[in-house]
N, C-alpha and C positions, 0 to 999 in steps of 0.2 A: 456287277455293274453297279456303280453309286449312282444315286439319283441325283439329277442336276436341279437346284432350287432356282426359280425365277422370281424376281420381284416385279412390281408394277411397270416400272421402266421397260425392263426386259419384254413384257408382255406387250407393251405399246410400240416397241420396236418392231417385234414380230408381226404385230398387226399391220403395221404401215409396209413392211417388206412383203407380207403375203399379198396385200392389195397391188403392190407394184414393186416387184424385186428390184427395179432400177432407181428405185428413189434415192436420191443423194444423200449421204449421211449428214451433210450439212443442212439439207431440209428437215431430215427427221430431228436434228439436234435443236433447230429454231422451234419446231413445234412442241418439242419436250423441254424446252428452256434449259438445255445442257450443251456441253462442248461437243463439237465433232469428234474430238479425240475420245470422249466416253462412248459415243456410239459406235466407233471403230473398235475400240477395246472390248466392249460387250459383245458386238456381233462376232468378233474374232474368237472369243471365249465360247460361245454358242457354237461356232463352226468346229472349233477343237474339241468340244465335247461330243460332236455328232449330232447335235440337235438340229442344226441348220445343214443341209446337204444340198449345196449348190443353188442355183436360181433357175428360173424358168422364163422361157420366151413363149409368148402366147401368139399363135399364128391365128389369122382370120381365114379358115378353109373355105367359107362361102365365097370370099372375094378370089380365091384360087379355083372356084368351081367344083369344090370337093365338099359337097352338101348333103351326100346322102351317106346316112349311117344305118348300119345293121349290126346287131348282136347276134353271135353265132355260138350256140351251144353245141359241144362236141363230145360224143360219147365215143370212148376208145375200146379196143378189144381186151386190152391186157395193161393194167397200170404200170408194168415194167417198161411200157413203150413210151410213157408219158415224157421222159427227157427228149428222145428222139424226135417225137411229134412236136414239142415246143421249139426245139432246134429248126424243124421245117417250116413251123409257122414264122420264125423270125426272118426268115428268108423271103417272106411275103411282106412287101413294104406297106400294103394297105392294111395289114392287120396292126392296129395301132395300140391295142392293150389285149393282153391275154392273162387271165387267172386260173391257177389250178383251183378246182372247186370240189365241194362234197354235193351230194344230192343227184338230181336227174342228169347232170353233166359232170364229165371229169374236167373239162376246160370250157372256160366261157370267154369269148372274144369279142372285140369291137373291131369292126372294119369301116373304113371310110372311103367313098368312091366318088366318081363324078356322077353316076347314074345307075339304074337297075341292071342295065346290060353288063357294065363293068363289075358290079356287086355279084351278078350270077357267075362270071367266069372266076371270081376270088373264091366264091363258096365252092364251086366245082373244084378248084385246085386244091381247097382245103379236103374236100371228099376224097381226093385221089392220095392224100398223105397214107403212107403205110402205118396200118394200125388204127386208122379212123374207122369206126363202126358204121357211125351216122352223124348227121348234123341237123340242127333245127335253127332256122334263122326268124328273127324278130326284126322288123323294120321299125326304126326310131322315127316317130312322127314329130317330134319337138323336144328340145332339152328344156326341162322345166327347172331343174335346180342344178347349179354348178357354182357352189358357194365354198371357197377354200377357208373363209375366216369365221363362218358361224360356229362351227365346232370348237375352234380355238377360243373364240370370243366367249362361249358359254364356260369353256373349261376354266379360263383366266377370268371371267366375270368383266370383261371389258365391255364397256357401253359405247 
């Protein structure tokens, strides 16, 4: 796989799109003092190279009353069951993220619910998945860091 080289303009475009994926190309072009066509061509090239994969819509879960977050570490009986367990987790809509991990847990999930009662039901349903040996739950008290641009800015040295 060949490496895709980015210049400062590409970095600035990415930075603005990471902050708000819906930023119009014309607004980006004005800020960077280039044509909107230039932005379009550069974004299209980054998409074609696989550097940009879609865009994201951010929901305010608190406004929807889904402000209880827990992280669930899952220990499984046998690693050969991991695909079927992941498949079962995909059927639980409140499991919003799942990672296959090393260390204490085989799978680590994030669940989002309305309250502790609903979280308990979700955790119990995870416990019932065939192959799950045990779970351990950690309640999220507050999200302290959720910054998509800090790492990119450091990599590209964008100020």
